[in-house]
DRENVO-263555 format. One record per residue (C-alpha): x, y, z; residue in three letters. Coordinates in pm, 1 decimal, always signed. Layout:
# residues N
         xx         yy         zz   code
          X          Y          Z    ALA
...
//
This chain:
# residues 227
         xx         yy         zz   code
    -2826.0    +6117.7     -595.1    MET
    -3198.2    +6192.8     -622.4    ASN
    -3260.5    +5820.2     -623.6    ARG
    -3083.8    +5764.0     -291.0    PHE
    -3254.6    +6070.8     -148.3    HIS
    -3590.0    +5926.9     -245.7    HIS
    -3505.8    +5592.2      -82.9    VAL
    -3394.2    +5767.0     +237.3    ARG
    -3716.4    +5964.7     +256.8    ILE
    -3926.3    +5649.2     +212.1    LYS
    -3722.3    +5466.4     +479.2    LEU
    -3763.8    +5754.4     +724.6    GLU
    -4134.1    +5762.8     +655.0    SER
    -4157.4    +5386.6     +711.5    PHE
    -3974.8    +5408.7    +1042.9    LEU
    -4172.7    +5709.6    +1161.7    ASN
    -4494.0    +5520.8    +1105.6    ASN
    -4380.1    +5225.9    +1317.0    LEU
    -4480.6    +5189.3    +1675.1    SER
    -4212.0    +5198.1    +1942.2    LEU
    -4258.0    +4825.4    +2003.8    LYS
    -4192.5    +4740.9    +1638.7    LYS
    -3894.9    +4975.4    +1628.2    LYS
    -3743.1    +4791.8    +1926.0    LEU
    -3802.5    +4459.5    +1751.5    ARG
    -3624.5    +4578.3    +1437.7    TYR
    -3341.9    +4718.8    +1649.5    LEU
    -3308.8    +4389.0    +1836.9    TYR
    -3304.9    +4194.4    +1512.1    PHE
    -3050.1    +4414.0    +1333.2    LEU
    -2818.6    +4491.4    +1624.0    CYS
    -2826.2    +4162.3    +1815.5    ILE
    -2958.0    +3866.5    +1614.8    LEU
    -2787.0    +3945.3    +1284.3    VAL
    -2439.7    +3999.5    +1441.9    PRO
    -2479.3    +3678.4    +1644.5    ILE
    -2582.9    +3488.2    +1331.4    PHE
    -2290.2    +3622.5    +1129.8    LEU
    -2048.2    +3550.6    +1415.2    THR
    -2175.4    +3191.5    +1439.7    ASP
    -2123.8    +3144.8    +1065.7    ILE
    -1764.4    +3266.5    +1093.1    VAL
    -1696.4    +3042.0    +1394.1    ILE
    -1853.7    +2733.9    +1231.2    LEU
    -1656.0    +2795.1     +912.7    HIS
    -1333.3    +2818.8    +1113.2    ALA
    -1417.0    +2499.8    +1306.1    LEU
    -1499.7    +2309.9     +985.7    ALA
    -1177.6    +2431.2     +826.0    LYS
     -973.6    +2323.8    +1129.7    ASN
    -1146.6    +1985.0    +1141.1    GLU
    -1077.1    +1931.2     +771.3    HIS
     -712.2    +2024.6     +823.1    ALA
     -692.4    +1784.4    +1118.3    GLU
     -844.1    +1504.1     +910.1    GLN
     -591.9    +1566.1     +632.0    LEU
     -309.4    +1564.4     +886.1    HIS
     -436.1    +1236.5    +1032.5    GLN
     -467.5    +1081.1     +686.2    MET
     -113.4    +1190.8     +596.5    GLU
      +11.2    +1045.0     +924.7    LYS
     -157.2     +710.3     +853.2    ILE
      -29.5     +704.9     +494.5    ALA
     +327.4     +773.3     +609.0    LYS
     +303.4     +500.1     +874.1    SER
     +178.8     +243.5     +622.3    VAL
     +437.8     +356.2     +368.3    GLN
     +711.5     +319.6     +629.0    SER
     +587.9      -28.4     +723.4    MET
     +577.7     -143.2     +360.4    LEU
     +916.8      +15.2     +289.7    SER
    +1069.6     -175.8     +580.4    ALA
     +920.7     -502.9     +453.4    ALA
    +1044.1     -428.0     +101.2    THR
    +1394.1     -338.8     +218.8    GLU
    +1417.9     -659.7     +421.4    ASP
    +1309.7     -862.8     +118.5    SER
    +1553.5     -675.0     -105.2    ALA
    +1841.9     -757.6     +130.1    LEU
    +1740.7    -1124.3     +134.8    ILE
    +1712.1    -1132.1     -243.5    SER
    +2056.6     -976.1     -283.6    THR
    +2213.1    -1243.2      -63.6    SER
    +2045.1    -1523.1     -259.0    LEU
    +2120.7    -1349.2     -589.3    TYR
    +2492.4    -1382.8     -511.6    MET
    +2465.2    -1750.6     -413.1    ASP
    +2631.7    -1946.1     -695.3    ASN
    +2542.4    -2281.7     -539.5    SER
    +2174.2    -2192.8     -557.1    LEU
    +2205.8    -2109.2     -925.9    GLN
    +2386.6    -2435.5     -989.8    ASP
    +2121.0    -2638.0     -809.6    PHE
    +1820.0    -2498.4     -996.1    VAL
    +1999.1    -2505.9    -1334.6    SER
    +2120.3    -2863.8    -1321.5    ARG
    +1937.6    -3118.1    -1538.9    GLN
    +1826.5    -3411.3    -1322.3    TYR
    +1800.3    -3761.3    -1463.4    ALA
    +1525.0    -3874.8    -1227.6    SER
    +1325.9    -3768.9     -920.1    PRO
    +1570.1    -3970.5     -709.2    GLN
    +1859.3    -3776.2     -860.0    ASP
    +1681.7    -3449.1     -781.4    TYR
    +1600.1    -3533.6     -419.6    PHE
    +1952.9    -3657.1     -359.7    SER
    +2091.8    -3324.8     -482.7    SER
    +1823.5    -3136.5     -291.8    TYR
    +1920.2    -3295.0      +40.3    ARG
    +2284.4    -3224.0      -28.7    GLU
    +2218.4    -2861.5     -119.5    TYR
    +1955.9    -2765.2     +136.7    ILE
    +2157.4    -2877.1     +440.0    HIS
    +2315.9    -2561.5     +586.6    ASN
    +2235.8    -2368.0     +268.0    SER
    +2192.8    -1991.5     +267.7    LEU
    +1831.7    -2035.8     +159.2    LEU
    +1759.6    -2260.1     +454.8    GLN
    +1927.0    -2018.4     +694.3    GLY
    +1736.1    -1718.9     +562.8    VAL
    +1405.8    -1908.7     +575.7    SER
    +1459.0    -1981.2     +944.4    ARG
    +1507.5    -1618.4    +1047.5    ILE
    +1232.8    -1459.4     +838.7    THR
     +855.8    -1478.6     +857.5    ASN
     +832.1    -1488.7     +478.8    SER
     +787.8    -1778.6     +239.2    VAL
    +1081.1    -1794.1       -4.2    ILE
    +1052.8    -1985.7     -328.1    ARG
    +1273.6    -2004.5     -636.6    VAL
    +1113.6    -2070.5     -975.1    TYR
    +1340.3    -2190.7    -1255.3    ALA
    +1299.2    -2268.7    -1622.5    ASP
    +1399.0    -2628.5    -1561.4    ASN
    +1142.0    -2901.1    -1620.5    GLU
    +1349.4    -3159.6    -1430.3    THR
    +1283.1    -2982.3    -1099.7    LEU
    +1027.6    -3133.8     -864.4    ILE
     +780.6    -2875.5     -735.9    ASN
     +812.3    -2828.0     -362.4    GLY
     +807.9    -2569.2      -86.7    SER
    +1137.6    -2399.4     -183.6    GLU
    +1171.4    -2474.7     -556.2    PHE
     +931.9    -2509.1     -847.3    ALA
     +925.2    -2503.0    -1224.3    ARG
     +872.1    -2159.2    -1375.4    LEU
     +604.2    -2301.0    -1603.3    SER
     +376.7    -2358.1    -1302.7    THR
     +332.5    -1982.5    -1249.2    VAL
     +376.5    -1847.8    -1601.6    SER
       +1.5    -1783.4    -1632.2    GLN
      -44.5    -1632.5    -1287.4    GLU
     -162.4    -1266.7    -1291.9    PRO
     +123.7    -1155.2    -1068.1    TRP
     +381.6    -1314.9    -1299.4    TYR
     +217.0    -1161.6    -1604.5    GLN
     +232.7     -822.1    -1435.3    GLN
     +596.9     -876.9    -1341.3    TYR
     +696.5     -961.2    -1698.7    THR
     +489.0     -673.1    -1838.4    ALA
     +677.2     -434.3    -1610.0    ASP
    +1012.6     -539.8    -1755.2    GLY
    +1130.1     -803.6    -1505.2    TYR
    +1256.1     -537.4    -1264.3    SER
    +1263.6     -614.9     -889.0    PRO
     +937.6     -505.0     -737.1    ARG
     +676.0     -546.6     -468.5    LEU
     +342.8     -675.9     -600.6    LEU
       +4.3     -728.3     -442.1    PHE
     -203.5    -1021.7     -556.3    SER
     -511.7    -1218.1     -461.5    TYR
     -540.5    -1592.8     -479.8    ASP
     -866.1    -1781.6     -419.8    GLU
     -678.0    -2043.5     -220.1    THR
     -424.8    -1833.0      -29.8    ASP
     -615.2    -1503.1      -17.5    GLY
     -425.5    -1175.7      -25.8    ARG
      -57.6    -1198.0     -112.7    GLN
     +228.8     -949.6      -87.8    VAL
     +510.9    -1063.9     -315.7    LEU
     +863.4     -936.6     -368.3    PHE
     +993.0    -1059.1     -704.9    LEU
    +1343.2    -1052.9     -846.0    ARG
    +1505.5    -1221.6    -1142.6    GLY
    +1829.8    -1405.8    -1063.6    MET
    +2015.2    -1423.1    -1394.6    ASN
    +2215.4    -1104.1    -1393.3    GLY
    +2541.5    -1265.0    -1281.2    LEU
    +2496.2    -1606.5    -1439.4    TYR
    +2373.8    -1574.7    -1796.2    SER
    +2462.7    -1938.5    -1864.2    ASP
    +2222.1    -2062.1    -1594.8    LYS
    +1851.6    -2137.6    -1624.1    ALA
    +1611.0    -1846.6    -1603.9    GLU
    +1524.7    -1803.4    -1236.1    CYS
    +1276.5    -1597.8    -1040.7    LEU
    +1301.1    -1540.6     -667.8    LEU
     +962.3    -1495.0     -503.1    CYS
     +945.8    -1379.6     -141.4    ILE
     +592.2    -1389.8       -5.0    GLU
     +569.5    -1143.0     +280.6    ILE
     +329.3    -1258.9     +549.8    ASN
      +11.0    -1057.8     +490.9    TYR
     -131.9    -1147.8     +831.8    SER
     +176.6    -1000.9     +997.7    THR
     +144.8     -679.1     +797.0    LEU
     -225.1     -658.1     +880.8    ASP
     -157.8     -717.0    +1250.6    ARG
     +116.5     -452.5    +1253.3    ASP
     -123.7     -206.2    +1097.2    PHE
     -399.8     -290.5    +1346.4    GLN
     -150.8     -234.9    +1628.6    ASN
     -102.5     +123.1    +1508.9    MET
     -445.3     +195.9    +1656.0    GLY
     -594.3     +377.5    +1357.1    TYR
     -966.3     +341.1    +1289.9    ASN
     -960.3     +455.6     +927.4    ASP
     -958.8     +222.3     +628.4    SER
     -638.6     +220.4     +423.9    VAL
     -609.2     +121.8      +58.5    TYR
     -270.6      +51.2      -96.1    VAL
     -278.2     +147.3     -463.5    CYS
      -46.9      +58.5     -747.5    SER
     -136.7     +264.0    -1052.8    GLY
     -510.7     +210.9    -1101.4    ASN
     -511.1     -108.4     -894.3    ARG
     -609.9     -128.3     -526.9    ILE
//
């Protein structure tokens, strides 16, 4: 108590010794400038908090839009893969052992005409290819030997993940960025050759669809620790 009393006496003495001009300056500083300064700090903090919340909301909106776009592309590919998965004639074609290239191309022309694969390829903007563990196949636009991709990073990732249907992102020095939907095709036909359906979703189309959303922020699609 004596301590506070001593401080009060010293403060009163200090103020009494000040000129009126200095007293007015101190009064102006304490009663006007300090409250304005504190009010500005509170307002700036509120504005920064609101701006941060708005940025988070915008980022969540962008993420949901991209997620929705990728989900739609994945669902379309999954529907296509299911249709081809049930196509017994496709399984027969890629599992057959061909005696010669002429034998293969003869069977290819017979199969591809009005085939489900041909029909699906016409109505989608994706590249569809079937890889099979059959060395008598001739590599082409729709079919290829599984051995030709067995060392590709995307195939290695697919096998490491347990051969389950999935969407993968890959980069190729020749083709650039790739968005691949992969699905094995041996569930119904265990006696057939091992087959892998690869649907390459058009990356340019996905990129254009994203650009058309009108967002200016950069978006990174991550899978685990991979971008």
